[in-house]
C-alpha positions, 0 to 999 in steps of 0.5 A, spaced: 570 750 261 563 752 262 558 746 260 555 749 254 562 749 252 565 743 254 558 740 249 560 745 243 567 742 243 564 735 243 560 736 237 566 739 233 570 734 234 564 728 233 560 732 228 566 729 221 566 722 223 558 723 221 560 727 216 565 722 213 560 716 215 553 719 211 558 718 205 558 712 203 565 709 200 566 709 192 567 702 188 566 704 180 565 710 176 559 713 172 561 716 166 557 722 162 556 725 156 552 732 156 549 729 149 551 725 143 552 729 138 556 735 137 558 741 133 565 742 130 568 746 135 562 746 140 564 745 147 564 738 150 562 737 157 563 729 160 562 727 167 564 723 172 560 721 178 563 716 183 559 711 186 557 705 191 557 698 190 549 699 190 550 705 185 548 711 189 553 717 189 558 718 193 565 721 194 571 718 192 578 721 187 579 719 180 583 719 174 581 721 167 584 720 160 582 722 153 582 720 147 579 722 140 577 721 132 583 728 131 589 724 132 590 728 139 595 725 143 592 722 150 589 728 155 590 726 162 587 729 168 584 727 176 579 730 180 575 728 186 567 727 185 562 728 191 555 727 191 552 732 186 559 734 184 562 730 179 568 731 176 568 736 170 572 735 164 571 741 157 573 739 151 572 741 144 573 737 136 573 741 129 572 734 126 566 728 125 568 723 129 568 720 137 571 721 143 573 717 148 573 719 156 575 713 160 576 714 167 576 710 174 577 711 182 584 712 183 585 706 187 589 699 186 585 694 181 580 700 179 575 698 174 575 703 168 569 706 166 569 709 158 563 714 155 563 717 149 561 723 144 561 725 138 561 731 133 557 731 127 556 722 126 552 724 121 557 727 116 562 721 118 564 717 111 570 712 110 574 711 105 571 711 097 570 704 096 573 700 089 570 702 083 569 694 081 565 693 088 559 691 085 562 687 079 567 684 084 561 680 088 557 679 082 562 676 079 563 672 087 555 670 087 554 667 081 559 662 083 554 660 088 548 661 083 551 656 078 552 651 084 548 644 083 543 645 089 542 637 088 549 636 091 546 640 098 545 634 103 540 636 109 541 630 114 538 629 120 541 631 127 542 625 131 538 622 135 541 624 142 541 631 139 533 631 136 531 628 142 532 633 147 526 637 149 528 643 146 526 640 140 520 637 141 515 639 136 521 640 131 525 637 126 533 639 127 538 638 121 545 638 119 547 642 111 553 640 107 553 643 101 560 643 097 557 648 092 565 650 089 571 646 088 578 647 092 573 651 097 570 648 104 563 647 103 558 651 106 554 648 114 549 649 117 544 648 123 537 648 121 532 648 125 524 648 124 517 646 125 517 637 124 512 636 118 510 643 116 506 644 109 509 646 103 510 654 103 506 655 111 512 656 114 512 664 114 520 666 116 527 664 115 531 666 120 538 665 119 544 667 125 551 668 124 557 668 129 562 673 132 569 671 131 571 665 132 569 658 131 561 658 134 557 653 131 559 647 133 553 644 136 546 645 135 543 652 136 539 652 143 536 659 141 531 659 135 524 661 134 519 654 133 515 658 128 521 660 123 526 655 119 532 658 123 539 656 120 545 657 123 551 658 118 558 658 121 563 662 118 569 657 117 565 649 113 567 645 118 564 639 120 558 639 125 557 636 131 565 633 131 569 631 137 574 638 141 580 634 137 577 635 131 576 643 131 583 643 135 586 640 128 581 644 124 583 651 127 589 651 127 589 650 119 585 656 119 592 660 121 596 663 115 603 666 117 601 665 124 596 670 123 589 668 126 584 667 120 582 673 116 589 677 119 594 675 116 596 682 110 598 677 105 592 674 105 589 680 105 593 683 099 588 681 094 580 680 095 581 673 091 584 670 097 582 674 103 579 670 108 573 673 108 572 672 101 570 664 102 565 666 108 561 670 105 560 666 100 559 660 104 554 665 107 550 666 100 550 658 099 546 656 105 541 661 105 540 659 098 539 652 100 534 655 106 531 659 101 529 653 096 525 649 102 519 647 100 516 649 106 518 657 106 513 662 104 517 666 101 515 672 105 520 674 110 528 672 111 531 675 117 539 676 118 542 678 125 548 677 128 553 680 132 560 683 131 563 678 126 556 676 125 554 683 124 558 683 118 556 677 115 550 679 117 550 686 113 553 682 106 548 678 106 542 683 106 547 688 101 548 681 096 541 678 096 534 682 094 530 677 099 533 680 106 527 683 109 531 686 116 537 685 118 539 686 125 546 687 129 550 688 135 557 691 135 558 690 127 566 688 125 570 691 119 566 697 119 570 703 116 576 699 115 581 704 113 579 710 117 585 709 123 590 707 117 587 713 113 583 717 116 587 718 123 581 715 127 582 711 133 584 705 131 581 698 133 584 693 138 583 687 134 582 688 126 586 685 120 591 691 119 588 695 113 590 694 105 586 697 099 583 689 097 580 689 105 575 695 102 571 689 098 569 687 104 568 693 109 561 692 112 560 700 112 561 698 104 556 693 104 551 696 107 550 702 101 547 696 097 541 695 104 535 696 102 531 692 107 528 694 114 535 694 118 537 696 127 543 697 130 542 694 137 548 695 140 553 701 138 559 701 145 561 708 146 567 704 150 567 699 145 574 699 142 574 693 137 568 695 133 569 703 135 562 707 134 565 711 129 566 705 124 559 703 126 556 710 125 560 709 117 554 704 117 549 707 119 550 713 114 550 708 109 543 705 111 541 710 107 537 706 103 534 702 107 527 702 108 529 703 116 534 704 121 535 705 127 541 705 132 542 704 139 549 707 143 551 705 150 555 708 154 560 703 158 558 698 153 565 694 152 566 688 146 569 682 150 566 683 156 559 679 157 557 684 164 558 689 158 556 687 152 549 687 152 547 691 158 540 690 160 533 694 158 533 700 164 541 700 166 544 705 169 549 707 164 547 713 159 544 711 152 542 715 145 537 712 140 537 715 133 530 713 129 
């Protein structure tokens, strides 16, 4: 063999190894859509890119599955992604709703990434609301409005709490308001400027917790220039020991179900757990609005998941609310899966007709203040984007509205709850 021929043989043998080294190993995938909103029957194009640990293009075998709000069977497929050549999935849908494409590397323990796209999202609507929706809630509000406000007790927080550096210059109090017989009281933490003059504090900022038993301890996040009220959903006593809260949580269960999930309780709006929750929220805000330090100008409500449900309900029932800001709001479009064939939430009450009185999307029709849905997760299977979009559509009377969709944003995964700005995943904004 001549020397040039031998050198060529060596290069042919070695170059593939260099080529393999030049393409990093994939550790994750990224799902993107050609756009968010499509027309019925229009082609929808998803791509699945393989990325390395630094989120740079890589090569890898991927598997995927596709679900949709049209009730189709789960579609599955696979392919090989390379830098500049992602796996492409083409589909369509003939009715308003969302599609969800979940992909992962074809390897053990690979983390899945879910992306989504929509068809005619502006046409999404929930089941008709009860004809007496407004009458029902007027009667519930009357219970709170008729309560003796002098029964509300504002107590200074223990020195062990109030003396913490974060509360320097602030007043920390607990609220207990037994507003109705046979019902747990409204309880909340209030943090506000110390020794504020009458009508000197511009805003009340009310925060509401997600599903569970948050709000036991004094809040760590607040606006130092506002009256901050952190309302707990259940009316438990504040600052108690863990044994008290363990017993309290047990007592909220019904027929072995977590609170709010028992179909027997939810057979009637009067016995639904969420009724008491909303009444406690109204009662707590009634006390806050009566504080002499408030200027009467701004009342802002905010919360995520269950807290989003409570926030929208407050904005609907209290005309004084000036802004409503929510993240992944819960209990939207409750009949969407049971009656309209949409993808079901992995965590919400089984549908009953009475739950329509507590559908966040129905409350949204009554909201007239500024609104913002800061996160609608396209990978959120607890608060699906279809329901959150129905909520957005029902904000039609709001002074302003916007919604922010995030690909790959899940519900209960801390790192995916609200990704940082300039994150690597795809986002869509509607004004």
